[in-house]
C-alpha positions in Angstrom: 46.3 -27.1 -3.2 49.8 -28.0 -4.3 51.6 -30.6 -2.3 54.8 -29.5 -0.5 57.8 -31.2 1.0 56.0 -31.0 4.3 52.7 -32.5 3.2 54.6 -35.5 1.7 56.6 -36.0 4.9 53.5 -35.8 7.1 51.2 -37.8 4.9 48.5 -35.1 4.7 46.7 -33.9 1.7 46.8 -30.1 2.4 49.6 -28.0 4.0 47.2 -26.7 6.6 47.8 -27.2 10.3 45.3 -26.6 13.1 46.8 -24.4 15.8 47.1 -26.4 19.1 45.4 -23.9 21.3 45.2 -24.9 25.0 42.2 -24.7 27.3 39.6 -25.5 24.6 41.0 -28.2 22.3 38.9 -31.3 21.6 39.7 -34.6 20.1 36.7 -34.1 17.7 38.4 -31.0 16.3 41.7 -32.7 15.8 40.0 -35.7 14.1 37.8 -33.5 11.9 40.8 -31.5 10.6 42.7 -34.8 9.9 39.8 -36.3 8.0 39.5 -33.1 5.9 43.2 -33.5 4.8 44.9 -31.1 7.2 47.0 -31.8 10.3 44.8 -31.8 13.4 46.4 -30.9 16.8 45.9 -30.9 20.5 47.5 -28.6 23.1 48.6 -30.7 26.0 50.3 -28.2 28.2 47.8 -28.5 31.0 47.5 -32.3 30.9 49.1 -35.0 33.0 51.2 -37.8 31.4 48.2 -40.2 31.8 45.9 -37.7 30.2 48.2 -37.3 27.2 48.2 -41.1 26.7 44.3 -41.1 26.9 44.0 -38.2 24.5 46.1 -40.0 21.9 43.9 -43.1 22.2 40.7 -41.0 21.9 41.9 -39.3 18.7 42.9 -42.6 17.2 39.5 -44.0 18.0 38.1 -41.3 15.7 40.6 -41.2 12.9 43.6 -43.0 11.5 45.0 -39.7 10.1 48.2 -38.1 11.4 47.9 -35.6 14.3 50.1 -33.2 16.3 50.6 -32.8 20.0 51.9 -29.5 21.5 53.8 -28.9 24.8 55.4 -25.9 26.5 59.1 -26.4 27.2 59.1 -23.7 29.9 56.1 -24.5 32.1 56.7 -21.7 34.6 58.5 -18.4 35.0 61.1 -18.1 37.9 59.2 -18.4 41.1 56.1 -19.6 39.4 56.4 -23.2 40.5 55.1 -22.6 44.0 52.4 -20.6 45.7 53.2 -19.9 49.3 50.5 -18.6 51.7 51.6 -14.9 51.6 51.7 -14.8 47.8 48.4 -16.6 47.7 46.7 -14.0 50.0 48.3 -11.1 48.2 47.0 -12.3 44.8 43.6 -13.2 46.2 42.9 -9.5 47.0 43.0 -8.8 43.3 40.8 -11.7 42.2 38.3 -11.8 45.1 35.9 -9.2 43.7 35.6 -11.1 40.4 35.1 -14.4 42.3 32.3 -12.8 44.3 30.6 -11.4 41.2 30.6 -14.8 39.5 29.6 -16.6 42.7 32.8 -18.7 42.9 34.2 -19.8 46.2 37.7 -18.9 47.3 40.0 -21.7 46.1 42.5 -23.6 48.2 46.2 -23.3 47.3 47.1 -26.1 44.9 49.4 -28.9 45.7 50.7 -28.7 42.1 50.7 -25.7 39.8 52.0 -27.4 36.7 52.9 -30.8 35.3 56.6 -31.2 34.6 57.7 -31.0 30.9 60.0 -34.0 31.2 57.2 -36.3 32.3 54.8 -34.9 29.8 57.2 -35.3 26.9 58.0 -38.9 27.9 54.3 -39.7 27.7 54.0 -37.8 24.4 56.9 -39.8 22.8 55.3 -43.0 24.0 52.0 -41.9 22.5 53.9 -41.3 19.2 51.9 -38.6 17.4 53.0 -37.8 13.9 54.2 -34.4 15.0 55.5 -32.9 18.3 55.3 -29.1 18.3 56.6 -27.0 21.2 56.8 -23.4 22.3 58.7 -21.4 24.9 62.0 -23.0 24.3 63.9 -26.0 22.8 63.8 -29.5 24.2 67.2 -31.0 25.2 69.1 -32.9 22.4 68.2 -36.3 23.8 64.5 -35.6 23.4 64.9 -34.4 19.8 67.1 -37.5 19.0 64.4 -39.8 20.4 61.7 -38.2 18.4 63.8 -38.6 15.3 64.4 -42.3 16.1 60.7 -42.9 16.5 59.8 -41.0 13.3 58.1 -38.1 15.2 58.5 -34.8 13.3 59.5 -31.9 15.6 58.2 -28.3 15.1 59.6 -25.5 17.1 57.9 -22.1 17.4 60.0 -18.9 16.8 58.9 -15.3 17.1 62.2 -13.8 15.9 64.9 -14.8 13.4 67.3 -15.4 16.3 64.9 -17.9 17.8 64.5 -19.6 14.4 68.3 -19.8 14.1 68.5 -21.4 17.6 65.9 -24.0 16.7 67.8 -24.7 13.4 71.1 -25.2 15.2 69.4 -27.6 17.7 68.3 -29.8 14.8 64.5 -29.2 15.0 62.8 -30.5 11.8 60.4 -27.6 11.0 60.3 -24.0 12.1 57.0 -22.4 13.0 57.3 -18.6 12.3 54.5 -17.1 14.4 53.9 -13.4 14.0 52.4 -11.0 16.5 49.0 -11.1 14.7 48.4 -14.5 16.2 45.9 -15.1 19.0 46.9 -16.8 22.2 50.3 -16.7 23.9 53.4 -15.1 22.4 55.9 -18.0 22.7 59.1 -16.0 22.8 62.1 -17.6 24.6 65.2 -15.6 23.9 63.9 -12.1 24.8 60.8 -10.6 26.4 57.7 -11.2 24.3 57.1 -7.4 24.2 60.5 -7.1 22.5 59.9 -9.9 20.0 56.8 -8.6 18.1 57.6 -9.3 14.5 54.8 -9.6 11.9 54.0 -12.9 10.2 54.9 -11.9 6.7 58.3 -10.4 7.6 59.2 -13.2 9.9 58.2 -15.9 7.4 60.3 -14.3 4.7 63.3 -13.9 6.9 63.2 -17.5 8.2 62.6 -19.0 4.7 65.4 -16.9 3.3 68.0 -17.6 6.0 67.2 -21.1 7.2 67.0 -24.2 5.0 64.3 -26.0 6.8 60.6 -26.1 6.1 58.7 -23.2 7.5 55.1 -23.1 8.8 53.7 -19.5 8.8 51.3 -18.6 11.6 49.5 -15.5 12.8 46.6 -13.6 11.2 46.0 -16.2 8.5 42.3 -17.2 8.2 41.6 -17.6 4.4 43.1 -18.7 1.1 44.5 -15.3 0.3 46.5 -15.3 3.5 47.8 -18.8 2.7 48.9 -17.8 -0.7 50.8 -14.8 0.7 52.6 -17.1 3.1 53.5 -19.5 0.3 54.8 -16.6 -1.8 57.2 -15.7 1.0 58.6 -19.2 1.3 56.3 -21.1 3.7 55.8 -24.8 3.2 52.6 -24.8 5.2 50.4 -22.6 7.3 49.0 -22.9 10.8 45.6 -21.4 11.6 44.3 -21.0 15.2 41.5 -18.5 15.3 39.8 -19.9 12.2 39.6 -23.3 13.8 38.7 -21.9 17.2 35.6 -20.4 15.6 34.4 -23.8 14.4 31.7 -25.7 16.3 34.0 -28.7 16.8 36.3 -26.6 19.1 35.7 -26.4 22.8 35.3 -22.6 22.8 32.1 -21.5 24.5 29.4 -20.4 22.0 29.6 -16.8 23.2 33.3 -16.8 22.4 32.8 -18.2 18.9 30.0 -15.7 18.3 32.2 -12.8 19.3 34.8 -13.8 16.8 32.2 -13.2 14.0 31.0 -9.9 15.6 32.3 -6.4 15.6 34.1 -7.2 18.9 36.5 -9.3 16.8 37.8 -6.2 15.1 39.9 -5.2 18.1 42.4 -7.4 20.0 45.0 -6.5 22.6 48.1 -8.1 24.0 47.7 -8.7 27.7 49.3 -10.6 30.6 46.0 -10.7 32.5 45.0 -14.2 31.4 48.1 -16.1 32.7 51.0 -13.9 33.4 52.5 -14.4 30.0 51.8 -12.1 27.0 48.7 -13.2 25.1 46.4 -11.8 22.4 42.6 -11.7 22.9 39.5 -9.6 22.6 39.3 -7.0 25.4 36.7 -7.4 28.1 36.1 -6.8 31.8 38.5 -9.6 32.8 41.4 -7.8 31.0 40.2 -4.3 32.1 40.0 -5.4 35.8 43.3 -7.3 36.0 45.6 -5.1 33.9 46.1 -2.3 36.5 47.5 -5.0 38.8 49.6 -6.8 36.2 52.9 -5.5 37.4 52.3 -6.8 41.0 51.0 -10.2 39.9 53.0 -13.3 40.9 54.8 -15.0 38.0 53.3 -17.4 35.4 51.4 -19.6 35.7 50.0 -18.4 39.0 47.7 -15.8 37.5 46.3 -18.4 35.2 45.6 -20.7 38.1 43.5 -17.9 39.7 41.6 -17.1 36.4 40.9 -20.7 35.5 37.9 -21.1 37.8 36.6 -17.7 36.7 36.8 -18.7 33.1 34.9 -21.9 33.7 32.2 -20.1 35.7 31.9 -17.5 33.0 31.5 -20.1 30.3 28.8 -21.9 32.4 27.0 -18.6 33.0 27.4 -17.3 29.4 29.4 -14.3 30.7 31.7 -13.4 27.9 32.9 -10.4 29.9 35.0 -12.8 32.1 36.1 -15.4 29.5 39.5 -15.6 28.0 38.5 -14.4 24.5 41.6 -15.6 22.6 41.6 -14.2 19.0 44.1 -13.3 16.3 43.9 -10.1 14.3 42.4 -11.9 11.3 39.0 -12.5 13.0 37.1 -9.9 10.9 37.7 -12.1 7.8 36.1 -15.2 9.3 33.2 -16.8 7.4 33.0 -20.5 8.4 31.7 -22.2 11.5 32.6 -25.8 10.9 35.7 -27.6 9.9 34.3 -29.1 6.7 33.4 -25.8 5.1 36.5 -24.1 6.4 38.8 -26.7 4.9 36.9 -26.7 1.6 37.4 -22.9 1.3 41.1 -23.1 2.2 42.0 -26.1 0.1 39.6 -25.9 -2.8 
């Protein structure tokens, strides 16, 4: 695969980035992608500063290749930073039947819903990954300047041309153009995610034509043909999430990985049921049960705090009907179940 400006800058052999999905990342996956010549990554949104430091150490114990850390600039929607007793009990009425079915005890209200972005990014900068990618906004100028000073490449996610322009004006090094085909959360930050649903190919072409920064295309890309299409439209690299999620090195439960290769992977939906923010996954009972109550749910990340114990229990019990089955629209094209064979097929 032809080297690009971005591969030379990052010191990687192939312009292939592993999507930094949260919830099920592993240091083994990040290391395996790096060893195969791509850019491995780790989604750190749910982790404390101390955990971010430890994860960097663990990855470096497995490989000396570059890797990427990802954070969420906006860690909660307005009002989502607290869970008072009345709001807790109102939400509990929705979740109680699922907790009962899975045999999970009623949780106690948390002392902390999220870790602060400022503390997380301080730990990230000290950990000094090769790349810092972020979604749901733009870090303040001092953070971007410190990354530049330390040689950390910054990658900002855009779901529209307007967001890409804002990232460009802020001085972000690389623009990630992520289309609505992608699995996981829709990281829009200038308008509602429902109003920012641009396809990967259109968005990639727009950003590459209008902005003179390297572009990484993401969303629905799972094979070499998809990579070539993105390059033809001006991308300097591609980011694949679902294809790597399907690999045994990921932390996804076996039932989730199997469903990506089954007929179930033919259909995905956009839902706020998982966390309170718009997300793409394979429909199941978790989505069907929570969607009717979505409008009355408390703001992000409170719904995700309630669903987290359910998703853990579902994984332990092998109950795919209550897992968060994240998936992009390209799942029906999946063929590979390990990083080595996947990377060989993409870069060969």
